[in-house]
N, C-alpha and C positions, 0 to 999 in steps of 0.2 A: 504493500500500500504506500509506504514511504517513497519507494522508488517511482511509483506512478505519479505521485504528487510532485516530486522533484523534476521528473521528465516533463510534466505539464507546464511547470513554471519556466523551465528552460526553453520550451517551444514558444511560450508567450514572449519571453525576452528576445529570442531570435527573430520572431515575426515582427516585433516592434521595431527592431533596428532595420529590418528589411523595408518597412514602411517609410522610415526616414531616409532621405537622400544622403549621399556621402557627405555633402556639405553640412547637413544638419547633425550627423553623428560624428562629432569631432574626433573621437578616439576609435572610430571604426577601422578595420584592417585596411580598407581601400583609401583611407584618408589620413593615414598615420605618418606619412613622410612629410618633412618640412621642405617646402619649395626652395630650390636653389641650394640646398644643403645635403640632401640625400641621407638625412638622419631621422630616425623614428622617434615620434613623440613619446611613445611608451617607454623607450629606452631612457630618454631624458627625464621622464617622471621618476623612473626607478633610481637613476643616478642622484637626482636632486633630493627626492623625499627620503631616501634611505641613507644617503651619505653626506651630501653637501649641505642640506638645510640645517641639520644639527651642528655641523662643523662651523658654518658661517655664523650661527647664533653665538657660538663661543668667541669667534674672532671679533665681531662687531661690538661686543661688550667689553673688549679690552680697551684700556685707556687710549691707546694710539688711535683707535677708530671711533671712539665715543664722541670726540670733540671736533666739530666741523666749523671752520672759519667762513663767515658769510657776511656780506654787506646787504642789509635789507633796506637801506635808505636811497639806493640809486633811483634816479628819475626814469620814468617811462619815456622812451625815445620815439614811440610810434603814434601816440595820440595824447593830446593835452589833458584830457580827463583821465586820470589814473585809475578811476573806477574802484576806489577802495571799498571794500565790502561794507555794506550798510548794516549787516547783521552785528549784533553785539558780540558774537562768538569770535570775531576776527580781530578784536582789539589786542594791543600789546601792553603787557604789564611792565612799567618802567619804574626805576628806583631812584631816589634822590642821591646826590653825589656822596653825602656823608655815609650812606649805607654801602658804598663800593669799597673794595680794598684800596689802600693808599696807592698801590702800584698803578692803578688804572685811573685815578681821579684826574690826573693831568692830561689824559688823552680824550676827555669828553669834550666834543665840540658843541653838541646840542644839549642844553640844560634839561635833564630829565624831569618828569613830572612826579607826583607823589606815587608811592608804592600802592596806595589804596586805589582799588579799581572802582570806577563809578558804580554805585549800587544798582543802576539800571543795566549795567553790562553783565553778561554771563561769561563763563570761563572756558567754554568748550574749545575755542580756538586760540587760547592764550599761549604764548611762548614763555616757558619757564626759563629765565635767563640766570637763575641762581647757580653760580659756580663757586665752589669753596675757594678761600684765599690760597690754600695750598696748591690747588689746581691752576689758579690764575698765575701764580709765580712759576709753576712748571711750564705753562704754555709760553711764557716769555722766553724761557730757555729753548723751547722748540723752535720758535721763530728765528732765533739767532743761528740755530743748528741747520735749518733746512736750506736746500739748494734751490735757487731760482732757475727757471728754464722757460723756453718759448712755449706758448700754449696753443692748442688747436682751437679751442673755443674761448669765449670770454670768461676768464677766471678772475674773481675778485682780488684786487690788489691787497696783499697781506700787510702792506705798510700803511694802508689807509686808516685814519683815525675812526672811520665809520665801521670798520670791520669788528665783528663780534664773534666770539667762540660760543657755539650753542652745543649743549649736551644733548645728543640725539637720544640717549637712553631715557630721558625724562620728557622728551618732546616727540612722542610717537606720531607717525603718519596715520591719520584716521579722519573720519567725517568731521567737518567743522561747520557745515551749513552754508558754505560758500558755493552758491549755484546761480543760475540765471544768465542774463545777457552778458555780464562781465566775464564769466568763465567761457561762454560761447565765443566771445570776441577774441579772447586769448588763444583758444584752440584753433579757431578759424585762421587767425594770423599765422600760427605755427604751421598748419597744414598748407597754407598758401605759399610758404617758402619752398614747397616742392614744385618748382616752376619748370620742371623738365617737360618738354613737349612730347605728345604722343606721336607715333609714326604718321607721316603724310599730313601733318597738321601744324599750323603755326598759331593755333588758338589756345589760350590758357583755359583749361577746363575748370569747371567749378568742382567743389570738393566731392560731391556725389559721383560725378563723371570720372574723376580721378580714381576713386575707390573701385568703381565698377570696371574700369579699363586699366587697372594697375598691371595686369598680366601682359598688356600690349606694350608697355613702356620698355625702354632700354633697361638693362640690368641695373645701371646706376640709379635711374629714376625710381625703379621698382624697389630697390633696396632702401632708398631714402624714405619712401612712403611707408614701407613696412616697419622700418625702425621707429618712426614717429607713431604709427598705429600701435605697435607693440608696447611702446612706452605709455601711451594714452590708456590703452586697455589695462595694463598692469596697475596703473594708478587707480583706475576705476575699480578694479578688483579689490584693492586695499580698502577703499572707502566703503565698498559693499560688505567687506568682511569685518570692518571695525566701524559699524554704524551705531549712532546714538539714538535710542528710543526714549524720548522724553515722556514724563508723566503729562497727561492732558492738561494744557494750560500752564505747564511748568517751565516752558522755554528750554534753552540749551545751556544750562549752567554746568553740566557735566556731573552734577551730584543729585539730580532729581529724576533719574531714570536709570537705564541700563545700557551697556555696550554689548553688541553681538552682531552676527551676520544678518543681513537683510536679504532674504531670498527673493522677495518680490522685486526689489530694486535690481538685483542681479539679473533676473529673468527679463525685466523691462529693458535693461541695457544690452542683453545679448541673445534673447530669444529670436529665432529666425522670423517669427511672425511680426515682431515689433521693429525689426531692423532690416526688413527686406531681404532676409536670408544672409545678411553680412556678419551677424554676430559671431558665428563660429570661425569665420576668417579672421576677425579681430583677435579672438582668443588664441588662434594659432600663431599669430604674429608675436605673441609673448615668447614663444619658443624660439622664434627666429632671432630676436634681439638678445635672448639669453645665450644662444650659441655664439653670437658675434662678440659679446662681452667676455664670454668664457675663452674664446679664441685669443682675444687681446691680452687677457691676464696671463695665459700660458705663453704667448709670444714674448711677453716682458719678464719671463721667469728669471733670466740672468740678472736683469736690473733688480728684481725683488730679492734675489739671493745675496746681492751686495748691500742690501739695506740692513740697518741695525734696528729699525722700528723704534727709534729712540724716544723714550719717555723719561729717562733719568733713573728708572728702576731696572737694574741689570737683570734681575731674576725674571721680572715680568717681560722685559724685552726679549730675552732668550726664549721664553715660553711662547711668546707671540711669533717669533721667527720659526720655531719648531712647528707650530700649528699651520703656519702659512706656507712656508717653503718646502716642507717635507710632507705634511699630511694633505693639505689642500691642493697643491700643485700636482701631487701624485694622483689624486682622485680625478682631476680634470684631464689629465694627459690623454687617455683613450678617446676623448671627445674633442680634442683641440684642433683637429684638421678637417672637420666636417664643413666649416665655412672657409672658403679660399678667397682671401682679399685680392689675389692676383687676377681674378676674373673681372675685376673692376678696373676702369681707366687703362685699358690695354692699349698697346701701341703708343705709349707715352702721351696720352691725351691729357696734357697738363691744364688745358683750358677748362675741360669738363671737371677735372679734379678741383681746380680753383673755384669753380661755380658751386660745386658740392660743399666745399669748405665754407664759402661765404654765406651760403644759405643756412648752414648750421650755426655759424656765428650769430646770424640774425636771430635765430631761435633762442640762443642763450641770452640775447638782449631782451627778447619778448618776455622772458620770465620776470623781468623787473616791472612789468605791467600788471602782474597778478595782485589783486587787491586784498588778499588774505595773507598775512605774514607767515603763518604756519604752512599754508599751501605753497607760498613762495619759497620758503626754506627747503621743503622737500622737492619742489619742482626744480629749483636751481641745482640741488644736489644730484638729482637723477639725470638732468640734462648734462651736467658736468661729467657724470659717470660715462654717459654715452660719448660725449665729446672726447674724453680721455681715451676711451677704447678706440675711437676712430684715429686719434693722434698716434696711438701705438701701432695700429694696423697700416697706416699710410705714411708715416714719417720716413724720410730718406736718410735721416741722421741717427746717431746713437740715441737710444731712448733715454730721456731724462724727464722725471716727473717731480712736481712739487708735492709736499705733504698733502695739501688740500686735494690734489688730483687723485692721489692714492686713496685717501679717505673716501672721496666721492665714488671712485670706481668700485671699491669693495662694498660700500654700503648700498650703492645703486644695484650691484649684482645681487646683493642680499635681498633687495626689494623684489627683484624678478624671481628669485628663488622662493620668496614668501608667497608670491602670486601663484606660482605653480603648485606649491604645497596646498594653498587654499582651493585650487581647482580640483584637486584630488580628494582632500579631506573635508572641505567645507561645502563646496558647491558641486560635488560629483553627481549628486542626484539631478540637479538642474541641467548639467551638461548632458548626461546620458539620456534624459527624457525630453529635454526641451531644445537641445541643439544637435 
């Protein structure tokens, strides 16, 4: 009897997947290969969820990778209205000078306001800027120790007095309530940087046309689009997985509700019926950008082996190097050659390469137009991670990276790793049944 029940369930599942098209069933055997990479999604899921995800969790919680230098005060270069989030959740908590360590007081250009948050403001999107005095002093030593180098994308000037070190471990990427026209304008501007022409046309296609015709584009244009799509999709997965459900009428204070996955929001964002069949393609692009950043990290392995991962704590630094150069690099090695950057910009097409680079630099500038500071923090970090990966893959000189690029690259890759983990462990039912 048990065998008959099991067989019946199995037949129902098989028939269900047959009803869905290959584009709808993301993890079906016929749709398991990642385009332009010849790598199986199922293999990457196994690698990531069983080995890399827990290892990355250890790495990014080390002091070297916890603190990210960022300038959140840069002006938007693309439109006069910087569209700061009107929601209370996007405010920044600032402290008076007397509350800062003496080491930092002389560096303040903009007089901070009171530490007290407006009682009408809620705290869901607040950035916690509290860093112990011990860590502040240590960071000053890091700045003097680090090597400066030429950047692929716009990297914040580490000598700027507007630069702040943010503790990523207490400023998690999750839902802040920042939605609407402002976010749409930012993402539209980002996608519009993919200005590569489609074959036999000199017309700039709108975003939907680009998405639907991405397979017709040259490999460089297709790669550019899929990288941005993968990043956008990954960020969306994070927000769906860490969504805040407020008590009715309670607002978004972060203390009057609960955090958890929002399955309805995930389905709205990626269900084929609500996305014109494109949702599964967007999810698949996460694996594409994952492979590219993985490839970049492995290509820079000799550079990383020469790093001390300096924090001033020799024991911690040695442990960090052991985790990264021996364990992590060893794990990614079998998957390091599925993406081949030499397939791009062939025959020395320097003009196309320069265009690709310039478009990406513009995207890094667009991130300064994000109106929510916590969203801006994580957006800038993940864009810089991708920019650092591209710099590694396409540089013609010896690889040199600033600390901020290293921190961004590994934290950005960890964000992609987290998205893949959520696809399997949080939203698997949604993917299997609805995509």
